[in-house]
Phi, psi and omega in degrees: 000130181287137177259127177271116181272128185239133174247132181248118177247104192214133180278340179264105186299320181297317178296318180299316179294321178297318178295319178298320179297318178299314182290330181295341180284353182245113186297342180269007179233140181223124176279115184269352179177155174231133180218165185230006175220162187298315182297317180295323178297312179299318181297314181291327178295319177294322182289316189257345181048060183292156175283328182215143178239126170267121191236123177285130181288353179267001183293151183223172176061063353275182181286172190295329179296317179292327177295315178303311181299318181295317180293316181293330178292321182274334181210092184296337183280343180291129180266142183233127177246125183260126171275115184261142176242318182288129181301328183296330179281327178297323183269349181224083183283357184304316181300319183292311182286328178296333177277359176080026169287158183279321178193181176216157183200163176269181189271003183270007180294135179282166187298321180297318180293324178297315180295317178299318180297317180302313181297322180290318180295320180299328179290349175111000181285152164224140195201171179261152170297156185308314183297314180292326176299315180298316180298318182295312184293328178298337180281342179295130181070003177289131182305323180293321177295321179298319179298321184286315188255348179071022182225138173229116187277352177054045178282142176284169179302316180293321179296324177292324176297314179297317180299319179298318178294322178299317181291344176270001175087010180288148176284166178300321180295317179295320178296317180300319179297317181294328184259002177059044176226180180277159177298323179296327177296318179294320177299321179294317177299318180299318178298320179295319179298312181297320180295316180297328182263002178057048181236166186256327186207176184294323179298312179296325178299312181300311184294325178294315180297314181295317181297313185289326190252354180234335181283155181270000000 
């Protein structure tokens, strides 16, 4: 059985211990370290080569963006999930994704959702939390967005539904289940979305949407 190595970089000691306790209940997960500043996080990441890092956005010396960049530079395969506190990061994920983190979330996530998120991130997905995903997709075909970016993708209502699920990191099979259609139908919608937006894959789709609709 493969062991998922987790590093926790958190300024709130109680929260860090609570997260470690949650992960300890799963035999396929091992917390390889807990740290509370940027330098120590980078050092422990180099030492333990974790599969996933939970990173507090309030961490300093250096700040969390520089920590993400440093870890990804030394180990591109390490996945990073940012716990956000500052409202500006919740509403503007461009900085987080541009640094190559996998996703971000607040601290109110329940233990079941955390485990589900870990498994999805390990599979290679990067995605938005549901609320931010909804906001982003709502801007597609919005007249104000068209004025700003000069583009209207002419997505249908169903394509926008599929796109919202894609930005949340769901698989084609999961989207099909939620929409009560076949997996092939969802794949066809996805191809239409990519063609209309002149993109090649889901990764490029995510970065394009975030860049166009959140960056200044």
